[in-house]
C-alpha positions, -999 to 999 in steps of 0.1 A, spaced: 493 3 17 514 6 -15 553 4 -15 583 -9 -35 594 -39 -14 576 -72 -20 582 -104 0 576 -141 1 547 -148 25 523 -175 36 486 -166 38 457 -182 55 421 -172 45 392 -179 69 356 -175 56 335 -154 80 303 -148 60 288 -145 26 268 -114 15 241 -121 -10 209 -142 0 173 -146 14 148 -135 41 114 -142 58 76 -130 62 34 -123 78 -2 -98 77 -37 -84 89 -60 -51 90 -93 -35 102 -111 -1 100 -127 19 128 -162 34 127 -166 72 125 -188 85 153 -215 109 142 -227 137 164 -263 126 167 -282 95 177 -309 96 150 -305 93 112 -323 106 82 -306 97 49 -272 92 34 -262 105 -1 -228 102 -18 -217 124 -47 -183 124 -65 -166 143 -37 -188 142 -6 -208 121 18 -239 138 31 -257 125 62 -288 140 77 -297 136 114 -309 157 142 -310 193 130 -280 193 107 -265 180 75 -230 165 79 -206 169 50 -177 145 49 -150 137 24 -149 102 8 -125 91 35 -150 100 62 -133 132 74 -156 159 85 -156 188 60 -185 209 74 -216 207 96 -245 226 81 -267 236 111 -302 250 114 -316 222 93 -345 213 117 -356 177 113 -334 172 82 -343 140 65 -345 130 28 -320 144 2 -316 145 -35 -289 162 -57 -297 179 -90 -280 206 -110 -253 213 -83 -280 218 -56 -286 195 -27 -324 195 -18 -332 186 18 -367 180 33 -371 195 68 -394 189 97 -405 226 94 -424 220 62 -396 234 40 -374 219 13 -341 235 17 -314 242 -9 -277 238 -3 -252 249 -29 -228 219 -35 -198 241 -46 -198 263 -16 -215 239 9 -237 268 20 -275 271 24 -291 294 -1 -329 299 3 -356 274 8 -371 259 -24 -406 258 -9 -421 263 25 -454 255 42 -456 219 32 -473 195 57 -447 168 66 -426 168 33 -412 133 30 -390 115 6 -373 132 -24 -366 120 -59 -360 136 -93 -378 123 -124 -396 136 -154 -378 169 -151 -395 175 -117 -386 172 -80 -409 148 -63 -418 146 -26 -447 134 -5 -470 155 16 -497 148 42 -532 158 32 -556 154 61 -538 122 72 -534 107 38 -500 107 20 -499 121 -15 -472 126 -41 -463 162 -49 -441 177 -76 -420 209 -78 -405 226 -109 -372 237 -95 -366 259 -125 -397 280 -119 -392 316 -108 -414 310 -78 -414 272 -72 -444 257 -56 -455 222 -47 -484 205 -66 -501 176 -48 -520 148 -66 -551 133 -51 -561 96 -55 -528 83 -67 -518 67 -34 -545 46 -17 -550 23 14 -563 -8 -4 -543 -15 -35 -509 1 -33 -511 10 4 -490 41 -2 -515 65 14 -504 54 48 -467 59 42 -446 61 11 -409 62 1 -392 65 -33 -366 40 -44 -331 49 -54 -325 54 -91 -291 67 -103 -303 74 -138 -301 112 -142 -337 120 -151 -358 88 -154 -394 90 -166 -407 70 -136 -406 67 -99 -405 35 -79 -425 39 -47 -429 15 -18 -453 15 11 -442 14 47 -457 6 81 -483 -17 66 -488 -54 60 -496 -63 33 -475 -38 14 -465 -30 -21 -438 -17 -45 -452 4 -74 -440 19 -106 -453 55 -111 -451 69 -146 -443 106 -145 -435 111 -182 -466 133 -187 -459 154 -156 -487 138 -136 -481 106 -116 -498 74 -127 -494 40 -110 -489 15 -138 -474 -16 -120 -477 -30 -85 -463 -60 -67 -479 -70 -33 -458 -83 -4 -480 -102 20 -456 -108 49 -438 -75 55 -430 -42 38 -399 -32 18 -374 -11 38 -354 1 7 -354 -3 -30 -328 4 -57 -329 2 -95 -302 -20 -111 -275 -2 -132 -289 -16 -164 -324 -1 -157 -342 -34 -163 -345 -47 -127 -347 -35 -92 -337 -50 -59 -358 -47 -26 -346 -51 9 -375 -69 27 -371 -81 63 -380 -117 71 -373 -127 35 -345 -150 24 -325 -119 15 -325 -90 -11 -351 -99 -38 -347 -89 -74 -377 -80 -96 -382 -74 -133 -390 -37 -140 -411 -47 -170 -438 -65 -151 -427 -62 -114 -425 -100 -111 -397 -115 -89 -372 -129 -113 -360 -157 -89 -327 -140 -80 -322 -137 -43 -291 -122 -27 -289 -140 6 -285 -122 39 -292 -125 76 -329 -121 82 -334 -83 84 -322 -64 53 -329 -27 56 -308 -8 31 -295 -11 -5 -276 7 -32 -265 -3 -66 -237 8 -89 -224 -1 -124 -193 21 -127 -168 -8 -120 -192 -37 -128 -227 -42 -116 -228 -46 -79 -251 -41 -49 -244 -31 -13 -268 -43 13 -272 -30 49 -286 -55 75 -302 -48 109 -293 -83 121 -315 -101 145 -295 -133 141 -261 -140 127 -231 -117 125 -233 -99 92 -240 -62 91 -233 -55 54 -232 -77 23 -223 -71 -13 -229 -91 -45 -222 -91 -81 -256 -82 -96 -270 -111 -116 -249 -138 -98 -259 -144 -62 -230 -169 -58 -205 -140 -62 -203 -125 -27 -180 -95 -29 -185 -82 7 -194 -97 40 -187 -73 69 -195 -73 106 -193 -40 127 -201 -56 160 -233 -36 162 -269 -51 159 -285 -24 138 -277 -8 104 -302 20 99 -330 17 74 -320 32 41 -285 37 56 -264 22 27 -247 41 -2 -220 34 -27 -193 58 -40 -195 69 -77 -169 44 -87 -186 16 -68 -155 7 -49 -164 21 -15 -195 15 6 -209 37 33 -233 24 60 -248 43 89 -253 21 120 -267 25 155 -243 14 182 -251 3 217 -238 35 233 -268 53 217 -246 70 191 -246 67 153 -216 57 134 -205 57 98 -188 25 86 -167 25 54 -160 -7 35 -142 -15 2 -157 -35 -27 -138 -49 -57 -144 -40 -93 -166 -65 -112 -151 -77 -144 -169 -67 -176 -181 -93 -201 -151 -107 -221 -126 -97 -194 -98 -121 -184 -100 -145 -155 -77 -135 -126 -40 -143 -127 -29 -173 -107 0 -185 -85 8 -150 -72 39 -152 -50 60 -126 -32 97 -127 -23 109 -103 4 134 -75 -3 148 -45 15 119 -20 17 106 -39 -13 92 -72 -26 94 -91 -59 60 -103 -70 55 -131 -96 24 -146 -111 11 -168 -139 -11 -156 -168 -49 -161 -164 -63 -194 -174 -88 -176 -197 -76 -144 -214 -112 -134 -222 -124 -122 -256 -92 -103 -265 -55 -105 -258 -40 -94 -224 -28 -58 -226 -12 -55 -191 -12 -63 -154 -16 -43 -123 0 -54 -90 -12 -39 -58 0 -44 -22 -23 -46 8 -7 -13 18 -18 4 -14 14 4 -35 7 -2 -72 28 -13 -102 16 -15 -138 33 -42 -158 35 -50 -196 15 -80 -209 46 -100 -216 60 -98 -181 51 -119 -151 72 -103 -123 78 -69 -108 98 -53 -80 77 -30 -59 98 -6 -39 92 19 -11 73 -6 12 72 -2 49 86 -30 71 51 -44 80 34 -75 65 22 -71 29 2 -94 6 -2 -87 -31 -30 -92 -57 -27 -90 -95 -53 -81 -121 -51 -87 -158 -66 -63 -184 -76 -67 -220 -96 -45 -244 -129 -57 -229 -121 -50 -192 -101 -59 -161 -102 -92 -143 -112 -97 -107 -82 -95 -83 -62 -127 -79 -60 -146 -47 -36 -128 -24 0 -138 -24 19 -151 6 26 -125 32 61 -109 33 75 -83 56 100 -61 38 134 -58 55 144 -24 69 179 -11 63 203 -9 34 221 -36 13 258 -39 8 274 -30 -25 309 -43 -29 335 -23 -48 369 -31 -62 391 -15 -36 399 22 -44 422 46 -26 403 76 -13 430 95 5 467 94 13 484 121 34 518 109 22 512 122 -14 480 142 -13 456 116 -29 421 128 -24 431 165 -22 443 162 14 474 181 27 507 163 22 518 159 58 512 137 88 481 144 109 490 162 141 483 148 175 447 154 185 437 165 150 406 155 130 405 152 92 370 153 76 367 137 43 337 134 18 334 98 9 300 101 -8 305 107 -45 341 93 -45 358 60 -53 326 44 -67 305 55 -37 273 72 -49 267 108 -40 233 100 -25 214 70 -11 244 59 10 240 51 47 275 37 55 308 28 39 333 0 43 369 15 46 403 -1 50 420 25 72 458 24 76 482 45 97 520 46 90 550 67 99 538 67 135 561 83 161 544 73 193 517 53 209 482 63 197 448 55 183 424 65 155 387 69 157 365 71 126 330 85 130 302 102 110 307 139 104 283 161 124 283 138 154 303 139 186 335 119 186 329 85 204 355 72 229 360 39 210 390 34 187 393 17 153 431 15 152 457 13 180 495 15 174 529 19 189 558 39 176 570 29 141 542 5 134 521 4 102 486 -8 112 455 -13 89 420 -22 100 387 -27 81 359 -4 95 322 1 87 312 37 93 279 55 90 281 85 66 275 118 83 266 153 74 274 162 38 284 126 30 315 129 52 334 108 76 358 122 103 392 106 112 407 116 146 443 106 156 456 109 191 493 111 180 510 120 147 506 96 118 501 95 80 466 83 71 457 61 41 420 52 34 407 27 8 371 21 1 358 -15 -3 320 -10 -5 290 10 7 256 3 22 225 18 6 195 33 23 157 28 18 158 48 -15 180 23 -33 181 -10 -14 155 -34 -28 169 -69 -33 182 -94 -8 214 -99 -28 232 -74 -6 221 -88 27 246 -103 53 244 -141 59 266 -153 87 284 -186 88 306 -202 115 343 -193 108 361 -220 88 395 -223 72 391 -219 35 427 -218 22 461 -222 38 493 -219 16 512 -238 42 492 -270 35 474 -285 6 438 -272 9 413 -300 12 385 -275 3 398 -264 -31 431 -281 -38 451 -248 -36 489 -246 -40 510 -258 -11 537 -231 -12 543 -195 -2 533 -167 -25 563 -153 -43 569 -115 -47 546 -101 -74 525 -133 -76 487 -132 -78 470 -163 -66 433 -168 -75 410 -189 -53 375 -203 -58 350 -192 -32 314 -189 -45 295 -217 -61 305 -251 -49 322 -249 -15 308 -246 20 273 -239 6 283 -204 -7 258 -197 -36 272 -189 -70 254 -155 -71 270 -143 -39 281 -107 -42 308 -104 -16 325 -125 11 338 -115 45 372 -130 50 398 -129 78 431 -128 58 463 -136 77 499 -134 65 526 -153 84 564 -159 81 571 -130 56 607 -126 47 605 -89 40 582 -60 46 552 -59 22 515 -59 17 487 -80 3 459 -67 -19 426 -87 -22 405 -80 -53 378 -96 -76 392 -121 -100 392 -108 -136 394 -71 -125 425 -49 -126 445 -50 -94 439 -18 -74 466 2 -55 449 -3 -22 463 -28 4 444 -50 29 472 -64 50 506 -47 57 535 -66 74 571 -65 85 596 -94 83 587 -122 106 553 -108 116 520 -127 116 493 -100 107 456 -105 102 429 -82 89 393 -85 81 384 -80 44 351 -77 26 360 -90 -8 339 -86 -39 335 -119 -58 349 -118 -93 347 -140 -124 336 -175 -118 330 -169 -81 368 -163 -75 389 -138 -55 425 -129 -62 453 -123 -37 484 -103 -47 
């Protein structure tokens, strides 16, 4: 409280706490299978926006997150699928090949009908290819989907029982090239078996290359993204086997798996990779993934707790970062499992950043890292930092730290990738786990008077508050307190000119008044107290007085909320109370003066950086300030060293009184605080 009379007084300052330091951390995660409404399975196909799964008599349409978009019914015996020109073609057990418009997800009219057991589907050489049964022998058949009246044309003597073994049962391999000039076919249900290249560039199929498998038959085949090799899933082999497309010879590359690989897909959008589905007979792995060309680079190993991934039940998203596998579970249901795969660095890309470390913050974390050991074939152009919860920050090439805000208070780890003009590195090893702190940090202010009913400061009426009255005052946006992002304020509340016994209660506007009091007084007393109050509706705080009094309110700081509280520098760190300075004695802590403060004197005392383990970067300190043996009435103002002295008071006293008050004091120049 301000006034004209100043007095000699002795002060004692006890340190209660420092505001301004660290925190602590930990993490884990898992995905759940998506149950499908049938027990069987036909095929799975993934386009840029949908996942299509055939089974039973329907085609399920899901989004890329696995949420059901539509069930297309009436697709009796739906099995193989291929997409071409905005149309999804589906082979049915009725002998038809159906057409589904991708844009509207609605069935149009059948492409053809009356086929005997139409089988697999593929698009090559400008034609749609399937297989049909001709008197017990399987034959390839082509359809011109652009014809006014499409029809199927079957080809005799292309598949046989003795050299390519396709006449008994044949499937077409997956090839993501838009319109290749060839098909890869593989025989099924026979041992020995074969994988074959069928040239369709002339419009008629011609088997030009064959590789024979003596011990089993391939369950799935996919062409590599570069179009020079293909990979086959062959049970009882050492894993997924890679072949040269040029001569169909095994190139010696084997992607290891448990002993029953049954599904495969490949993708090159974010680096060449393969996804393999395994119907495990031994071991625990249900899905595996590799960087194509390097079987030492395992990018996925997943277990679903189920013994069977369906044959041909593996597919990759268009960007190659998500895998979809259809599995049979012991409850006789089918389920879709979704897995994530990393991007594969392009040639000349940097190696991953190193030494990634995270420091906890309030709803945030500070992530630091070291540059890659190898920057690749060009200079680093930037970094991307990603949390395990999905938050992303892009950082310039010359920076090696970033604050990521808006994190939930659950464990997070962080990875960093580096990018140059050639490509992006693989993700770094994850950082240590941190759990962001919930709540707001404290922001100290140089004390500022908000309201004074004695003179109308703050726009309040110039009169004492009446008994039983409540004054609402907007603190947000005043005295250095921001208009938004404030959860609470620290106020030094003083009553004076009291005429009877009473109390004051400060509370958030918009809430019911609590029964607790913040100040208590008797007639004629001037009483201050430091209060921390949540900000209520409209950024206001209410002040209720039970008996008449003038009210003076000074603001000393504010607490943020989750929108603006990131660093730990505003966190509270408690310490056991200890005497810091006593003007009655020579202070052993800091050698302070052994004499009372004179009227008008300002005494500056060192607090942060050197004493009682208070760090030099402490933002504010909680003090219990006591005045004793004053010769006249007066007040004390506590403020940051080096700043102008404010008009607000922290302790008010009468002659001969010993008065104490808690103060949250902002630390000033050189870690010092001044007392006037």
